[in-house]
C-alpha positions as CSV (number, residue, x, y, z in Angstrom):
1,X,1.5,-32.1,-3.7
2,X,1.7,-28.4,-4.8
3,X,3.8,-25.7,-3.2
4,X,3.1,-21.9,-3.2
5,X,5.5,-19.4,-1.8
6,X,4.9,-15.7,-1.3
7,X,7.5,-13.4,0.3
8,X,7.1,-9.7,1.2
9,X,8.6,-7.1,3.4
10,X,7.1,-4.9,6.1
11,X,8.6,-1.6,7.4
12,X,8.2,-2.6,11.0
13,X,10.2,-4.4,13.7
14,X,10.0,-8.2,13.8
15,X,8.2,-8.1,17.2
16,X,5.4,-6.0,15.8
17,X,4.9,-8.2,12.7
18,X,4.9,-11.3,14.9
19,X,2.4,-9.8,17.4
20,X,0.0,-8.9,14.6
21,X,0.0,-12.4,13.2
22,X,-0.4,-13.9,16.7
23,X,-3.6,-11.9,17.3
24,X,-6.5,-14.2,16.4
25,X,-8.5,-11.1,15.1
26,X,-6.0,-10.6,12.3
27,X,-7.6,-13.4,10.3
28,X,-10.7,-11.3,9.7
29,X,-8.6,-8.5,8.2
30,X,-6.4,-10.7,6.0
31,X,-9.2,-12.0,3.7
32,X,-9.7,-10.0,0.5
33,X,-13.2,-8.9,-0.5
34,X,-15.6,-10.5,-1.4
35,X,-14.4,-13.0,1.2
36,X,-15.6,-12.7,4.7
37,X,-14.3,-14.6,7.7
38,X,-16.7,-15.8,10.4
39,X,-14.7,-17.0,13.4
40,X,-16.4,-19.8,15.4
41,X,-13.7,-20.8,17.8
42,X,-10.2,-19.4,17.7
43,X,-7.8,-20.3,20.5
44,X,-4.9,-18.2,21.5
45,X,-2.0,-19.1,19.2
46,X,0.0,-21.9,20.8
47,X,1.3,-25.4,20.1
48,X,-1.8,-27.5,19.2
49,X,-4.2,-24.5,19.3
50,X,-7.2,-24.7,17.0
51,X,-9.0,-22.3,14.7
52,X,-12.5,-23.0,13.5
53,X,-14.0,-20.6,11.0
54,X,-16.1,-20.3,7.9
55,X,-14.7,-18.5,4.9
56,X,-17.7,-17.0,3.0
57,X,-17.2,-16.3,-0.7
58,X,-20.4,-14.3,-1.2
59,X,-23.2,-16.8,-0.4
60,X,-20.9,-19.8,-0.5
61,X,-19.7,-21.1,3.0
62,X,-16.3,-22.8,3.2
63,X,-15.9,-24.4,6.6
64,X,-12.3,-24.8,7.9
65,X,-10.6,-26.2,11.0
66,X,-6.8,-25.7,11.4
67,X,-4.4,-26.8,14.1
68,X,-1.2,-24.8,14.9
69,X,2.2,-26.2,15.3
70,X,5.9,-25.2,15.2
71,X,4.8,-22.0,17.1
72,X,7.7,-19.6,17.8
73,X,6.6,-16.3,19.4
74,X,8.9,-14.2,17.1
75,X,9.5,-16.3,14.0
76,X,6.2,-17.8,13.0
77,X,4.0,-20.9,13.1
78,X,2.4,-23.5,10.9
79,X,-1.4,-24.1,10.5
80,X,-2.5,-27.4,9.1
81,X,-6.1,-28.0,7.8
82,X,-7.7,-30.9,9.7
83,X,-11.2,-30.2,8.1
84,X,-11.8,-28.1,5.1
85,X,-12.1,-27.8,1.3
86,X,-8.7,-29.3,0.3
87,X,-7.3,-32.8,0.7
88,X,-4.3,-31.3,2.4
89,X,-3.2,-27.7,3.4
90,X,-0.2,-26.8,5.4
91,X,0.6,-23.1,5.7
92,X,3.9,-22.0,7.3
93,X,4.3,-18.4,8.3
94,X,7.9,-17.3,8.9
95,X,9.1,-13.8,10.0
96,X,12.7,-12.7,9.8
97,X,14.2,-9.4,10.8
98,X,16.0,-7.6,8.0
99,X,17.0,-4.7,10.3
100,X,15.6,-2.9,13.3
101,X,12.6,-1.7,11.4
102,X,12.2,-4.1,8.5
103,X,10.8,-7.6,8.6
104,X,10.5,-10.2,5.9
105,X,7.4,-12.4,5.9
106,X,7.5,-15.7,4.0
107,X,4.3,-17.7,3.4
108,X,4.8,-21.3,2.3
109,X,1.8,-23.5,1.5
110,X,1.8,-27.1,0.6
111,X,-1.6,-28.2,-0.6
112,X,-3.4,-30.9,-2.5
113,X,-6.9,-30.7,-4.1
114,X,-9.8,-33.1,-3.5
115,X,-10.5,-35.2,-6.6
116,X,-13.5,-34.8,-8.9
117,X,-16.4,-32.4,-8.3
118,X,-15.8,-32.3,-4.5
119,X,-12.5,-30.5,-5.2
120,X,-13.8,-28.2,-8.0
121,X,-14.4,-25.1,-5.8
122,X,-11.0,-25.5,-4.1
123,X,-9.3,-25.8,-7.5
124,X,-11.0,-22.5,-8.5
125,X,-10.3,-20.6,-5.3
126,X,-6.9,-21.9,-4.3
127,X,-5.1,-22.1,-7.7
128,X,-1.8,-20.2,-8.0
129,X,-3.4,-17.1,-9.4
130,X,-6.0,-17.0,-6.6
131,X,-3.4,-17.6,-4.0
132,X,-1.2,-14.8,-5.4
133,X,-4.2,-12.4,-5.3
134,X,-5.0,-13.5,-1.7
135,X,-1.5,-13.1,-0.4
136,X,-0.9,-9.9,-2.3
137,X,-3.9,-8.5,-0.4
138,X,-2.6,-9.9,2.9
139,X,0.8,-8.2,2.3
140,X,-1.0,-4.9,1.6
141,X,-3.1,-5.2,4.8
142,X,-0.1,-6.2,6.9
143,X,1.8,-3.2,5.7
144,X,-1.1,-0.9,6.4
145,X,-1.9,-2.2,9.9
146,X,1.6,-2.8,11.2
147,X,3.7,0.3,11.5
148,X,7.3,0.9,12.8
């Protein structure tokens, strides 16, 4: 299993960063162009809540269903793919206060590709370089949308 870790800081209080990530609409903002998120069913973030969406990469639809666990209102949560393009995907979001108006966000993903041709697209999209671009964009959006 592969592991990807991305850490960044936001000049905003912990509560505001956590609130932004709890908002189910944030997912639409956090996907870099040319990706587009189509939300089908996204339950309020809570233990066992589900998110069903299609990630569009141009004309290519990537269907995804994730279940949330380890939900802590201030310090983060984990989403685990139960249906999607990868063999396994577990994404842990952690938020830690670095001061009154500064928060560190740590993204940790453990993932495994499907084998053969079935996994080709996921190996192209979710390789370390692609993940670094995606999470760099997410950091930029988070900093722009969440202010102290």
